[in-house]
N, C-alpha and C positions, 0 to 999 in steps of 0.2 A: 782694824782697817776694813775688814770685810763688812762689818756692820755699817760703816760710813758709806761705802760704795753701794750697798744694798738700799740704804735710805735715799741716797742721791738718785739712784735709778728709779726707785719708786716714785719720787717726786717728779722726775722727768716723764715717766709714763703717765702719771696723773695729769700733767700739764699738757701732754699731747692729746689725750682723750677728751678733755673738757672743751666745750664750745662756748664762746661768749655770746650772749644774747643782750641786745640793747633795745630798749623801749624808746619810742618817740616821746619827746617831752615838748609840750607846747608852753609857750609863755603864759597864755591866758587860760590854760587847762582845758580848752575845747579843741577836739580834733574832729573834722567832718570830711567825709569823702563820699561823693556821689557815684553810683554805678547804675547803669540802665537795667531794667527788668524786662525780659522778653517773654512773650506768651504766644501760643497758637492754638487753634481749634482743630481737633481731629475727631471725625465722626466714625465710629466703628459699631454701628447699630445693625444687628443682623435682622433681616426681615424674612419671616417664614412665609411660604405660600399657603394660602388658605383657600380650599375649594368649598364653596357654599352656593347652593342653588335651590330655588323653589320650583317644584314640579306640580303643575295643576292638571288633573286628569278630567276629561269629560266622562260621561256615563258609559261610553263604549258599548252602547246597545244598538244592534243592527237588525233590520228586518229584510228578509228576502221575499219579494212579492212577485207572484206570477199573475199577470193580467191578460185577458184576451177573450176569445170566443171559441166555443166548440159547436161545430155545425154538423148535423147528421147527414151522412152521405148515403143515400138510398141505394146507390149502385154497389158500394163496397161493404155496406152494413157496418161501417165504422165512423167514428167522428173525425172530421177534419179539424185539426187544432191550429189556431192562429194565436200565439201568445207572445208576450213580451215579459222578460224577466229583468228585475232590477233590485239593487240594494238601496235602502234608505238608512240614514243614520240619525241617532239621537245622542248628541254629545260625543262626536268622534274627534274632538280636538284635544291637543296636549300643548301646554305652554310651559316654557322653562325660562326662569329669570336668574341671571347671574349676579351673585353677591360676593364673588371672589375677588381677591386682589391680583388676579391673573386672568388672561383670556382662557375660555374653556371650549373644548370640542364636545358637541352633543350628537350622539348617534341614536336613531330611532329604528327599531327592528320589530317585525311581526313574525311570529312563528306559529303556524297552525298546529293543532293537536293532530296526532296520527290519524285518528278516526275522521278528521275533517281536512285532510291534506289538500283537497280540491278547493278549499276556500283560501284565496290569496289575499294578501294585504299590501297596500302601497301607501306611502306618506307623501305629502306635499313636499317636504324636505326630509331626506334620509340622514343627511349629515349637515351640521352647521357649526360655525364658530361664533361665539358670543364674546364681545370685548370685555375687558376688565371693568370692574365697578369702581376702581380707583379714580378719585376726582370727579365722580358723577353722582348726581342726585339719586336717591333710592328709587324714585319713580321715573327715572329716565327711560324712555321707550326703547332706546337702543340696546338695553340690557335684557329685553324679553323677545323670545322667538316663539311663534306658534306654528304647529303643523297639524294637518288633518289626516286621519286614517280613512282610506277608502277600501272596501272589500270588493272582490270580484270572484267569479266562479259560481257554482250552484250550491244549493242546500236541499237536502232530501225533504220531501213533503211530510215525513213523519216527525220532523223537528218543529213542533208547534208551540213549545214554550221556550223562553229565553234559555239558551244552552251555551256553555263555554265552548268556543270553537278554536281558540288560540290564545296566545299571550303577546303582549306588547312589552318591550324593554326599552328603557331610556338609559343610555350609558353616558356618564359625564366624566371627563378627564381634563387635566391641564392641556391646553392647546399645544400642539407641536409647532414650534417656530421654524 
């Protein structure tokens, strides 16, 4: 009897665990169901900032000229000197063209050498922002800025050959918004 109860219980357990699955049956053997297909565009392209600029330097050659007259003064036994001092330049221009995909800040600085600290330098523009080259032609004039260096102060009469009196620096960085 134990065996009969065990077998009956086993069948009951199997009957409760099994699941019935039914397949659809079509009369003509064709089943078709339409479902819409959805899509969307997502752009996740990372753009890096690229700083690129052309710097074109003039020759940066300057001449300090003293012109005038010396007239002998018979009363003092010295010369009366009437002079005019001036700087002239050959190639004192610097041009910067922006090829970056961002605006750039450009700073121009002149630093005299210690020995020539009395020679001062000034630029037409000390600081300038040049707009991005994005969506502009390579030769677009808005992408180029030019500045001129002008020297002032004196220079000793013993400096008769072209001599380095200072340094010019051009600093280019992404523009601060």
